[in-house]
N, C-alpha and C positions, 0 to 999 in steps of 0.2 A: 504494499500499499503506498503510496505515496504522500507526504505530509504536506497537508494544506491548512493554514493557520487561519484561513477565513471563517473555519468551522468550530474555532476554539472560544471558550468562556474567560473572559478574564476575571477570575475568582479573586485576586489579589485586589484589585481595583474597586471592588463592589462594598457596599456599605452595609450594615445590616438592617436590610428592609427587603421589600421586594421588587424585583427588576424585570422587565420583559424584551426578548430579543426575538428577531425574527431571522430566519436563513432560508435562502430559495437552493431547492435541489433540483440539479437539471443534469444533461449529460455529464458535464465536466466534473460534478460530484460522482457520479457511478463510472467514470473512467479511470479515477484514482485508484479503484479495488482492483484486484487480480480477480474477476469473476465474470462469467457469463450469464450469472442468473438473473439481473434486470440491466438491459442494455442501454436502456434512456428511460428518463422521467421527469414529469413536469409537477415538482412539490413544493408545498411551505411548511416550513415547521416553526411553530410558536410556541417557545419556551420562555417560562416564568421560573425565575430563582430567585428562590425565600431565604435569604443568608441570615444567619442567627449565630450566636459566639459558639454554640457546640456542633450546630450542622447545617447543612446546605440542601436544601430540599428542590430538584428541577424536576420540575413538571413539563412535560412534552407533548405536543398535539401536534401531527403531520397529516395532511390532507393534499390531495392531487392523484395523479394518475402515473402509473409505471407501464413500462412496455413489457408485455410479455411474448413468449412463444407459445401455442397452443399445443399442449401433448399430441392431440388427435392429429390434427392438418398442418402441424408446423408454420401456421399463419401469423404475424405480428396481430396483437391487439391490444386494446389499451384496460387496464384493471385498474380500478379506481378504488384508493388507499384511505382510510381515516381510521388513524391508531393514536390512542393515547398510552403514554406511561410516565413511570415516575422513578428517578433516580436519586438515591439518598447518599451525602457525603458526610461522612463525619470525621472529625479530625482526631490525628493521633500519631505517635512518634514515627511511624513508616507509612508508606503504600503499600495498602491491599485489598484486593477485591474479596470482599467479604461473604458476597452471595452475587447473585446476576443483578440485583438492582441495589446493593450497597456497598461503596467503596469508602476505604479510609484513605485521606491524604493528608499530608503533614499542614500545618498551620500556615508555612510558607508558600505553599504552591502557587504558583502565578495565575495560570491556565489549565483550562480542563479541555482538551481534546474532544468534540462530540460527534467528529464524523461517523466513527465506527458506530458508535450508541446509535446514530439517526440508521445508519446501513441495517444494523441488526434489528430494530424496531420494524423496518418496512421489511426485510425479509422473513420476519416471523409473520407477519401480518397476512404474506401470500398465500393463497390456498393451495393444498398438497398438489390437487389435480387443477392445470392448468389449461381450462378449455376455453376455447373462444365463444362469445357471448351466443353465436347460432347454434352451438350445442350443449348449452347449460339446461335447457329445457326438455330433454330428450329422455324418453322411457328408460332405455337402457342402463342410465346412469342408476337406476333405482335398485339398491342390493338386494331387496327382497322380493323381486320380479321374479327370478328364476329359483330361489333358496329351496332346499329342500332338509326336513328336520331330520338329523342323523341321529341324535340321542336325546331322552327327555327327562327329568330326575322325579316326574311326577307332574301333580296340577300347579299351575301358578300360584294357588295361594299358600301350596304345603299341607293342606289339610285331608289329604286322602287316607282312606280307611284302609286299615290291613285287608279288609276280604276284596276290596276293589283292585288292590296290588295281586293278589291271587290269582283272580280272573285274567288280569292283563297279562301276566307274566308266563313263561314255559311252565307245562304242567309237570315236568320233571323235577322242580326246584320245590313242588307243595310238600314231599316228603320232607325236605330239609327245613322246610319252614315250621313243619309239625314238630321238629326236635324241640323245640324251644319252648 
């Protein structure tokens, strides 16, 4: 990944209050990543940074469209994106990633690069099966259309009587059931 500082948040310059930032994510943004998942897009990232003495809360709302390639027809199409995420920063002696959405930074950290976070938020909001809109309403995408029941543990409520189980099962097992 190429380092582009226009997607960095200036943490050291922020006072202890809420701050708002707007980032435009376009083809130049996606070209800085070594990937083929998203070739292009036109998105807007609205970022609200709430800084206190103990922590920083970063709320991100990304809206727009990304260009994807259909898994079925290999046609390009625009996929709408509307995703909200929250990133928590706490202050500590060393920089650590405590969780997916919790980072520890040192109090003297000058900037926080947000480009990778933006890309991850967008990538995680994409559907698993990328279908052109003309294919999304077809019946064959219904997983229950040709489904066959292979095994059942009884009734859905789980209140089946023992007599009903004997009638449904193999008669050779009846002798074993009588041993109890």
